[in-house]
N, C-alpha and C positions, 0 to 999 in steps of 0.2 A: 395116586390121588394128587390133586392139585391143592395147593395151600394159598390163601390169599388173606393177608392181614392188613387192614386199613383203619387207623384210629383218627383218620381226618388230621385236625390240628393237635390231637392228643398225642400221647407217647405209646410206643410198643416196645415191650421188652420180651425177647424170646431166648430159650436155651437151645438144646440140640433139636434139630430137625432132620429127620431121616437117619438111616445107618448104611443102607446100600443103594438099592434102586426102587425101593418101594414108594418113594415121593417123586412126583413128576414136577410140574412148573410150580415155582414159588415166587409170589410177589408180596413184598412187604412195603407198605407206605404208599403214598399218592401225592398228587399235585399239592395238596394242602402242607406237605413239608413237616409233618409232626415228627418229633425225634424217635430215633430208633435205637434200641441197645441190644447188642448181641453179646450172648454168654457162652457160646459153644460152637460146635461144628454144625455146619448145613451141608447135607449130602443128598443129591437129587439125581433123577433121570430126566431132567428138564431144566429149562432156562431158569435163572435166578435173577430177579430184578429188585433192588433195594432202593426206594425212592424217599429219601429223607436223610437228614444229617445223622450219621452213625456215630456211636460210641461203642468201643471195644471195652467191655466192663470186666468179664471174669475169665481168667486162663486164656489159652491159646484159642484163637478164632481162626476157622478155616471155612471155605466155601468150596465144594468139590462137585462137578457135575460129570455126566456121562457124555461128554462132547457137546455140551449145551452152552449157550452164552451166559456171561456173568456180567452184570451192569450195575454199578454204584452211580447214582445220579447227583449226589451231594457229598459234602465233606466227610472225613473219616478221622475220629480222634480216639485216644484212649491208649493206656500205657500197657498194651497187650501185644503179641505177635499176631500177624495176619498173613494167612496163606490162601492163595486163590489158585485153582486148578480147573481149567475149562476145556483141556484136552485139545480137539481140533477146532473148537469154536473160539469166539472172540471174549476177550476180557476188556472191558471199558471202564476205566475210572474217571469220572467226569468232574468230581470235586477235588478239593485239596485234601491231601493226606497229612495228618499230624500238624495243621496249621494252629490249631488251639492248644492241644494236648499230644505231644509226640507218641507215636506208637513205638513199641520196642524192637520190631523188626518186620520186614516186608519181603514176602516171597511170592513171585508170580511167574513161575516157570512153566505151567502147563504140563508138568512131567517131561516126557520127551516128544510130546505130540506138537503139531504145527499151527495150532491156533495163533491167532493175532492178539496184540496187546496194544492198547492206548491208555496213556496216563497223562492226566491234565497237569498236576503240580504235586511236588512232594515238598513240604516245608518242615517236617520233623520226624525222623527216625532215628531213634537212639543206637540201634545196632545195625546189623547188615542189611542191605538192600540188593535183592537178586531178582532181575527182571529177564524173562525168556530163556530159551535153551538153543541148542545148535541146529534145531528143526523149526524154530519160531520163524513163521512166514514174514511178519512184519512187527516191528515195534515202532510205534508213533509217539513222540514226546511233543505234545503241542501246547504245553505251559509255558510258564516264564520262570519258575524256581524249581530246582531240584536239590534240596539241601538236607544232609543228613549228619550225624555224628557216628557215622560208621562207614564201611565200605559200600561202594556202589559198583554193581557189575551188570552191564546189559549185554545180552547174547541173542543172537539171531543167525538164521541160516546163512551160509555163504552167499555173497551178492551184496548189493547195496540196500539192505533191508532194515537198517536203524533210521529212521527219518526224524530229524529234530526240525520240527515245522514251527514251533514257538521261538520268540527270541528269548532264549533260555540261558540262565545262569546255573552251573552245577558247582556245589559247594560241599566241602567235607571239613571236619575238624581233624586234619592231619591224616586222613584215611585215603585208601586208594580208590581211584575212579578207572573203570575199565570198560571199553566197548569192545566186545569179544567176537571173533569168527566173522562176524558180518561187517562190511563196510558201512560208513556213516554218511549219510546226505544231509547236507546243511541247507535248509529249504525254508528259511525264515526271513530272507531279505533284511537281514539285520546282524547283529554280532552275537555269536555263542561264546559264552565266557565259562572257563573252567578254573576253579581256585581249590586247590587241596590243603591250603594253610602254609604257614611259614616253616613248621617243623617236619613237614614232608610226608605227603601221600603221593604215591606214584600216579602218573597218568599213562594209559597205554591205549593205543588203537591197534586192533588185530588185523585190519584190512584197510582198503582205501578210504579216503576222504574226498568227496565231491561237493562242489557247490550246486546252485539251483538251475543254473543256465549255461548253455554252450556259447551264448553271445552276450554283449554288453547290454545293460549294465551288470557288473559282477559285484554283487553287494552282500554276499555272504562272507563274513569275517569270523576268524577264530582267534580267541585270545586265552593263553593258558599260563597260570602262575601255580608252580609246584613246590616251592620252598626248597627243601633238600630231598624231595622225591623225584626220582628220575622220569624223565618223558620219553616214551617210545613211540614211533611211528613205524609200523610194520608194512603198510601198503603204501601206494603211490598217493600223492596229494594233487588234486585238481588236474589229473591226466585227461578226463573227458570235459568237465566243467570246472573252470577255474574258481578259486577263492577270490574274494575281494580285498583280503589283507590277512596275514599271518603274524601273530606275536606270540613267542614262547619265552617266558621268563626273562623279558627284556629289562624289567626294572628290579627284579630281586630274585634270589634263589640260586644255590650253587650246584644244583643237581646236574647230572649228566642228561644230555639230550641226544637222542639217536634217530636217524633216519635211515631205515634199512633200505627203502626203495627210493623212488624218484619224487620230484616235485615238477609237475608237468610232464611233457614230453618233447621230443624233437619237433621244433617249430611252433609249439603251443605252451604258453606260459601256464604254470600251475597256479600262480598268485598274480592278479592284476590289481596292484595296490601296493601299500607299504608292507615290507617283510622285515621284521626285527627279531633275531633269534639269538638269545643268550645275552649275558652281561658280564662285566669284568671279574665276577666271582665264580662264573660257571666253570666247573672243574673239567668238562669234557664235552666236546661237540663231535658227533660221529656222522660222517656222511658216507654211506656205503652203496649208494645207488650210482647209476651212471649219468643221469640228467637232472640239473637242477636249473629249471627255466622260470625267469621273473620278468614282470612288466611293471615295474616300479621300483622305488629306491630300496636297496636291499643292504642290511647291515648284519653281519655275523660276528658275534663278540664272545670271547671267552677269556678266562684268566691268563695271565702271562705264563709263557713256557709253550711246549709242544702240545696244545689242547684243543687244536682244530684237526681232527684226524680224518683224512680221506682214505677210505678203506678199499676202494676200487677205482679204476680209471674213470674220471668223472670230468663232465662238462658244466660249467656254470655260465648262463647266459642271461643278459637282460636286454630289454628293448630300448636302448639308448638311455638307459638309467645308470646311476652311480651303484656300485657294489663295493662294499668295504668289508674286509676281515680285521677286525679290530682287536687289540691288545695281545690275543693269543697268536702263536705261530701256527702255520699250516704244516702238518707232518703227513707226508705221503707214504702209505704203506708200500710193500714190495710190489712193483708193477703198476702202482696207481698213478698214471699219467694224469697231469691236470692242465685243463683249458679253461680260461676265463675269457669271455668275449662279450662286450657290450654293444656290439653291432657297428656298422659303418658310420652311423649318425654320432656315434659316441657318447658313452657314459664314462665317468671316471672309475678307474680301478685303483683301489689302495690296499695294500698287503703289507703287513709287518715283515714277516720272514717266512721262507719256505725251506723245509728240510725234507730229505728223501732218504731211500734205503739202497736201491739198486739201479743208478742211472735212469730214474724216471724223467720223463719229458715235461717241460712246463711251457705253456703257450698263453701269453698274455696279449689280448688285442682290444684296445679301447677305442678303435676307430679314429675320430677327430678328438675324442676325449683324452685325458692324460692318464698315465700310469705312474704310480708311486709304489715302489717296493724296497724293502730292506735286503738283509742278507738272504741269498739264495744258495743253499748248500754249505758244506763246510770243508769236505775233502772231494770225493769223487762220486757222491751218491746222486748227483742230478746228472742227466744227460743233456740233451738238447734244450 
């Protein structure tokens, strides 16, 4: 059976609707935008549309369909948990979650099914937020604010299936933010900001990060601040579509920063714009990929000591732009030969010190630019 509840500008308060598949399509509210109060679980074998500002009033609230769409057209508030499961169908949240009264947790995983998920804004969740699963076709984040006082985890199928299309700021109160399994596309022609607080929530990307365009202008920027929480990039950055700028803990935060893969690729910059990675308190910078290619001023900074670790044979290049390895020393792991090349037209190369382990080679070519380097090696650990 279908259920349609429309109080116009009046209010609607409902408890449990359905238990298994005996209820079909459910529509609550209308264009008149009367308030809607949810007090329990909604379970259907049909699409659920809730068209009005929602209050989660009593106990855990859930909406579960048998592979049918779930749509909330307005804001959602109230100090309860919210779980949405639409299976292979779409879940779309068009209003702000927790903007007036934070909800206690948010789960939109669709079980293990491959439905799509769209979320406009999250402004208040006091507990964990879990969006998507490893089969989710796409997650679209088209709002400007994703703010919680708990962890945020966004998971989608392998590929570039997490799309940040709004000029968005992600914030937590010292809690982790994770983009898992899927790569992330920055497609907002602006700056995506991630800030986990000064006391340290980690930031992790489980796959590649790409901008919105393979040609100029490159105007999708990424800015990360994580305090004492480590930052980990597992996949390549800008290998196909370059970012317009990359900033990671450049002003504060002493956490480790790890690049497992590359930035750009051979012949193509991964960042076209300014890159600033680390600061003078950053305890450890790890570059474990083969290629780090930039088209813009590049500054890589860590605390004093052997704190800039090159874990594989690596080439750092710029397009006639300055590159600086500041404060911290470069330490080459066993067999990790280093090349820094700013091109024939010349950008300056500045390096404090380079240490090695087993006769690694070091090649520094600033073209017409200048090269400034301190101590290279201590005994016989550096080769050519």
